C-alpha positions in Angstrom: -26.3 12.1 15.0 -24.5 11.9 11.6 -22.7 8.8 10.7 -19.2 10.4 11.0 -19.8 11.1 14.7 -20.0 7.4 15.4 -16.2 7.1 14.7 -14.9 10.2 16.4 -14.3 9.1 20.0 -11.2 7.2 19.2 -8.3 9.8 19.7 -4.8 9.4 21.1 -2.7 12.3 22.5 0.1 12.3 20.0 2.0 10.6 17.1 3.9 8.3 19.5 0.7 7.2 21.1 -0.8 6.3 17.6 2.4 4.6 16.6 2.6 2.4 19.8 -1.0 1.4 19.5 -0.9 0.6 15.8 2.4 -1.5 16.1 1.0 -3.3 19.1 -2.1 -4.1 17.1 0.0 -5.5 14.2 2.2 -7.4 16.6 -0.8 -9.2 18.3 -2.1 -10.2 14.9 1.3 -11.3 13.4 1.0 -15.1 14.3 -2.4 -15.3 12.7 -1.3 -13.3 9.6 1.7 -15.5 9.2 -0.3 -18.8 9.6 -2.9 -17.7 7.1 -0.5 -16.6 4.3 0.1 -20.0 2.5 -3.6 -20.9 2.5 -4.6 -17.4 1.2 -2.2 -17.7 -1.6 -3.7 -21.1 -2.6 -7.2 -19.7 -2.3 -6.3 -16.5 -4.3 -7.8 -14.2 -1.7 -7.4 -13.1 1.9 -9.1 -15.2 4.6 -11.9 -14.1 6.8 -9.5 -13.8 9.7 -7.0 -11.6 7.9 -9.9 -9.4 6.6 -11.2 -9.1 10.2 -7.8 -7.7 11.2 -7.7 -5.2 8.2 -11.2 -4.1 9.2 -10.0 -3.1 12.6 -11.3 0.5 13.1 -7.9 1.4 14.7 -6.0 0.2 11.7 -8.4 2.1 9.3 -7.7 5.3 11.3 -4.0 5.3 10.2 -4.5 7.9 7.6 -8.0 9.1 8.5 -8.5 13.0 9.1 -7.9 13.8 12.8 -11.3 15.5 13.0 -13.0 12.2 12.4 -10.9 10.4 15.1 -8.1 9.4 12.8 -4.3 9.4 13.3 -3.7 11.4 10.1 -0.4 9.6 9.9 2.6 11.0 8.2 4.3 9.0 5.6 7.0 7.7 8.0 4.3 6.4 10.3 2.5 4.8 7.3 5.7 3.1 6.2 6.3 1.5 9.6 2.8 0.0 9.9 2.8 -1.5 6.3 6.3 -2.7 6.9 5.4 -4.5 10.1 2.4 -6.2 8.4 4.4 -7.3 5.4 6.8 -9.0 7.8 4.2 -11.6 8.4 1.9 -11.5 5.3 2.9 -9.5 2.2 -0.6 -9.7 0.5 -2.3 -8.5 3.8 0.0 -5.5 3.8 -0.7 -4.7 0.2 -4.4 -4.7 0.8 -4.0 -2.8 4.1 -2.4 0.2 2.2 -5.2 0.0 -0.5 -8.0 0.1 2.3 -6.3 2.8 4.3 -5.4 5.0 1.3 -8.8 5.0 -0.2 -10.8 5.5 3.0 -8.6 8.4 3.9 -9.0 10.0 0.5 -12.7 9.7 0.4 -13.3 10.9 4.0 -11.2 13.9 3.4 -13.1 14.9 0.3 -16.7 13.6 0.2 -19.4 16.1 1.1 -21.3 15.5 4.3 -24.1 13.5 2.8 -21.7 11.1 1.0 -19.5 10.8 4.2 -22.7 9.9 6.2 -23.5 7.2 3.6 -19.9 5.8 3.5 -19.7 5.6 7.3 -23.2 4.6 8.0 -22.0 1.2 9.5 -18.6 2.4 10.7 -15.4 2.4 8.8 -15.7 0.2 5.7 -13.2 -1.5 3.6 -12.9 0.4 0.2 -11.2 -1.1 -2.8 -9.5 1.5 -4.9 -8.0 -0.4 -7.9 -8.6 0.5 -11.4 -5.2 0.4 -13.0 -5.6 4.1 -13.8 -8.2 3.1 -16.4 -11.0 5.7 -16.8 -14.6 4.7 -16.9 -17.5 6.8 -18.3 -19.6 8.9 -15.9 -22.7 10.0 -17.7 -24.4 12.9 -15.9 -28.0 12.3 -14.9 -30.2 14.0 -12.3 -28.6 14.1 -8.9 -25.6 12.0 -10.0 -24.0 9.9 -12.7 -24.4 6.6 -14.4 -21.0 5.0 -14.4 -19.7 2.2 -16.6 -16.3 0.8 -17.4 -13.8 -2.1 -17.1 -10.9 -1.6 -14.6 -7.8 -3.5 -13.6 -5.9 -4.3 -10.4 -8.8 -4.5 -8.0 -6.6 -5.4 -5.0 -8.7 -6.5 -2.0 -12.0 -6.4 -4.0 -13.4 -9.6 -2.6 -13.3 -8.4 1.0 -14.4 -4.8 0.3 -17.7 -3.0 1.1 -17.2 -0.2 -1.4 -15.2 0.3 -4.6 -13.8 3.6 -5.8 -13.2 4.0 -9.6 -11.9 6.8 -11.8 -14.5 8.1 -14.4 -15.3 11.2 -16.4 -17.9 12.4 -18.8 -16.3 11.2 -22.0 -18.8 13.1 -24.1 -17.6 16.5 -22.8 -14.3 18.0 -23.5 -12.5 19.1 -20.4 -14.9 17.2 -18.0 -13.2 16.7 -14.6 -11.7 13.5 -13.4 -13.9 11.9 -10.8 -13.5 9.1 -8.2 -16.9 7.5 -8.0 -17.7 5.3 -5.1 -20.1 2.3 -5.7 -21.1 -0.6 -3.5 -18.9 -3.6 -4.2 -22.1 -5.6 -4.5 -22.7 -3.7 -7.8 -19.2 -4.6 -9.1 -18.7 -7.5 -11.4 -15.3 -9.2 -10.6 -13.8 -11.0 -13.5 -11.8 -13.2 -11.1 -8.8 -13.3 -13.5 -5.9 -12.5 -11.2 -3.5 -15.3 -12.3 -0.2 -13.8 -11.4 2.8 -15.7 -10.1 3.0 -13.6 -6.9 0.8 -11.5 -4.6 -1.9 -14.1 -5.4 -4.0 -13.4 -2.2 -4.4 -9.7 -3.1 -7.0 -10.9 -5.8 -5.9 -8.0 -8.0 -8.0 -8.9 -10.9 -10.1 -7.0 -13.5 -13.6 -5.8 -12.7 -16.4 -3.9 -14.2 -19.3 -1.7 -13.4 -22.2 -1.4 -15.9 -24.5 1.6 -15.8 -24.4 1.9 -11.9 -26.0 5.0 -10.5 -23.6 7.1 -8.3 -25.1 9.9 -6.4 -23.4 13.3 -6.7 -22.5 13.0 -3.0 -20.5 9.8 -3.6 -18.2 11.3 -6.2 -15.2 13.5 -5.7 -13.2 15.6 -8.2 -9.7 14.4 -8.1 -7.3 17.2 -7.4 -9.8 19.4 -5.7 -8.9 20.8 -2.3 -9.8 18.5 0.6 -12.7 19.3 2.8 -11.2 17.7 6.0 -7.8 17.0 7.4 -4.6 18.8 7.6 -1.4 19.4 5.4 -1.0 15.6 4.9 -4.1 15.7 2.6 -2.4 18.3 0.3 0.4 16.0 -0.8 -1.5 14.2 -3.6 -0.1 11.0 -5.0 3.2 11.0 -3.1 1.5 11.5 0.2 -1.0 8.8 -0.6 1.2 6.0 -2.0 4.8 7.1 -1.9 5.7 5.0 1.0 3.5 2.0 0.5 5.2 -0.3 -2.0 8.7 0.2 -0.6 7.2 -0.5 2.9 5.9 -3.9 1.7 9.1 -4.6 -0.2 11.4 -3.9 2.8 9.2 -5.7 5.2 9.3 -8.8 3.1 13.1 -8.5 2.6 13.7 -8.1 6.3 11.7 -11.3 7.1 13.7 -13.3 4.5 17.0 -12.1 5.9 16.0 -12.8 9.4 14.8 -16.3 8.5 18.0 -16.9 6.5 20.2 -15.8 9.5 18.3 -18.4 11.7 18.7 -21.0 9.0 22.4 -20.5 8.7 23.2 -21.7 12.1 22.2 -25.2 11.3 22.1 -25.5 7.5 25.1 -27.4 6.1 26.4 -27.3 2.6 29.4 -28.8 0.8 30.3 -32.1 -0.9 33.6 -33.2 0.7 33.8 -30.8 3.7 30.5 -30.1 5.3 30.0 -26.9 7.2 27.2 -24.6 8.1 26.6 -21.7 5.8 26.8 -19.5 8.9 30.5 -20.5 9.3 31.4 -19.4 5.8 33.0 -15.9 5.6 31.4 -15.3 2.2 28.0 -15.8 3.8 28.9 -13.6 6.8 29.8 -10.8 4.4 26.6 -11.2 2.4 24.5 -11.1 5.5 26.2 -8.1 6.9 26.0 -6.1 3.7 22.4 -7.1 3.1 21.4 -6.0 6.6 23.1 -2.7 5.9 21.4 -2.2 2.7 18.0 -2.9 4.1 18.6 -0.7 7.1 19.9 2.1 5.0 16.9 2.0 2.6 14.5 1.9 5.6 16.2 4.9 7.2 16.0 6.9 4.0 12.3 6.1 3.6 11.5 7.1 7.1 13.6 10.3 6.8 12.0 11.5 3.6 8.6 10.6 4.9 9.0 12.9 7.9 10.5 15.7 5.8 7.7 15.4 3.2 5.0 15.9 6.0 7.0 18.6 7.8 7.4 20.5 4.5 3.7 20.3 3.8 2.9 21.7 7.2 4.9 24.9 6.2 2.6 25.5 3.3 5.6 25.7 0.9 6.2 23.5 -2.1 7.1 19.8 -1.7 8.0 18.9 -5.4 11.7 18.3 -4.7 11.0 16.0 -1.8 8.2 14.3 -3.8 10.8 13.5 -6.4 13.1 12.1 -3.8 10.4 10.0 -2.3 9.6 8.4 -5.7 13.4 7.8 -6.4 13.9 6.4 -2.9 10.9 4.1 -3.2 12.2 2.7 -6.5 15.7 2.2 -5.0 14.3 0.6 -1.8 12.2 -1.9 -3.8 15.2 -2.7 -6.0 17.2 -3.4 -2.9 14.5 -5.7 -1.6 14.4 -7.6 -4.9 18.2 -8.0 -5.0 18.6 -9.1 -1.4 15.8 -11.7 -1.6 17.2 -13.1 -4.9 20.7 -13.6 -3.5 19.2 -15.0 -0.2 17.4 -17.6 -2.1 20.8 -19.0 -3.4 22.2 -19.2 0.0 19.1 -20.9 1.4 19.3 -23.6 -1.2 17.1 -26.6 -1.8 14.6 -25.9 1.0 14.0 -22.4 -0.3 13.2 -23.3 -3.9 10.3 -25.7 -3.1 7.0 -24.3 -3.9 5.2 -22.8 -1.0 8.3 -22.1 1.1 8.5 -18.7 2.6 11.6 -17.9 0.6 10.1 -19.0 -2.7 6.8 -17.0 -2.0 8.8 -13.9 -1.0 10.8 -14.1 -4.3 7.5 -14.2 -6.3 5.8 -11.6 -4.2 8.5 -9.1 -4.3 9.0 -9.3 -8.1 5.3 -8.7 -8.6 5.4 -5.8 -6.1 8.2 -4.2 -8.1 6.0 -3.9 -11.2 3.7 -1.3 -9.5 3.5 1.9 -11.5 5.2 4.0 -8.8 8.4 1.9 -9.1 10.1 3.2 -12.2 13.4 4.6 -13.5 11.8 7.9 -14.4 11.8 8.6 -10.7 15.6 8.6 -10.7 15.5 11.1 -13.7 13.3 13.5 -11.9 15.5 13.3 -8.7 18.6 13.9 -10.9 17.1 16.9 -12.5 16.5 18.5 -9.1 20.0 17.7 -8.1 21.2 19.6 -11.2 19.0 22.6 -10.3 16.8 22.3 -13.4 14.0 24.8 -13.4 11.6 22.4 -15.2 11.4 19.0 -13.8 9.2 16.1 -15.1 7.8 14.1 -12.2 6.3 11.0 -13.6 5.3 7.6 -12.2 
C-alpha cells in the first residue's frame, strides 16, 4: 500500500458536507484558539495545542486533491474557513492557510515516489515561506543540492517539511523549482521581531547544501498531476482569498466585541452616557457592519466565480484581476474599521495585550503581504476599460 492510500478514506458527499464539517471543526476549537492567542504572541510561536488543531487531517484536506480524500475546496470555501479561524486567533489562521496551501500544491504535483515520502506518516505540516527569494539548486545525481537564505517562514517551528523556491543559477533558463526539505534540515534565524502577527514566527531561515531528491522537487508552473480545475488557477487560486479572509475575520471579531462593549461603556466628562446610546457611534457601527459584510460577500462571490470559470476550461485572467483588487480592498476595509473601532473603545482598548490592540497590530502587519497592493486596482481598471494587454502584478 502506498503512503497516499492511507489518507484516502475520508470523503464527504458534496461541498456542503465538507463546509459543514470544517466549520464545525473550527467552531469546536474556537475557545481553545482564543484562549491561547495572547500567550502565543508572548512566546512568538503557536502553542502545541493550536498546532494540534492545525494538524487535524480534516483541516489539511481543505484544498487537497479529491482523489487523495480531499475537499479540493473552491476559493469561497477556503475564505470561510480561514475567516472563521481568524475570528478567534489571527496567527493560527495565517499559519492555517500556509499549511493548507503548500500541502495542496505539493500533493497535486509531486511524482508518486515524492508523494509517498511526503505522506509516509499521514498529512504533514509544510511551511512554505521564502519571501519569494530564490535559492540555488545545484544538480547532482538523482536530485539537487540546495542552499539559500529565505524570509517569512510562517509556521516554520511547527512544521515537518519546508518548501523553498530554488533554481540552478549556473544555467541560463533553468526552471524554477519548489524543493521540499525536512524542517529538521532548516536553520531558523529566529529573527521575527515584528509588531504584529508575532505568533506566526515568520522569520528568516536558511538551508545549506541540503540534498533534495528529484522526486521531492516540482517545477513551478508545470501542469498538476492530480486534482481538478482548481489546481489550474495558479497564484490567485492558491492565495487570492487567504489574506482578506484573515483580515475580515479579525475585523468582524473587533466589531462584535465593540458592539458588546458599547452596551455598558460610558464616556463623557459632564454628562456620562454609554457609547451605545450615542447616534454617532450607532452610525459608525451600522456603516462598519455594512462595509465588512459587503467586502465578505464580494470575496465569496468572486471566489465561486473563479472556480466555476476554471471548470469551464476557459480563461480566468479577468476574474483573477478582480480577486486581487477585491482582496486589497477588503484588507483596506478591515484596517480602517479596526482603526476607528479602537478610538470608540477608548482606554481599555489601547492597553498592550488587549484584543483590540492586538487586532490593530495584526491587521496592519497582514496588510503588508505582497498580494495586497495598489497595482491590483490598476489591473482591474485595465480590464474594465477593455484593454487588450493587462499587467497582472502582485
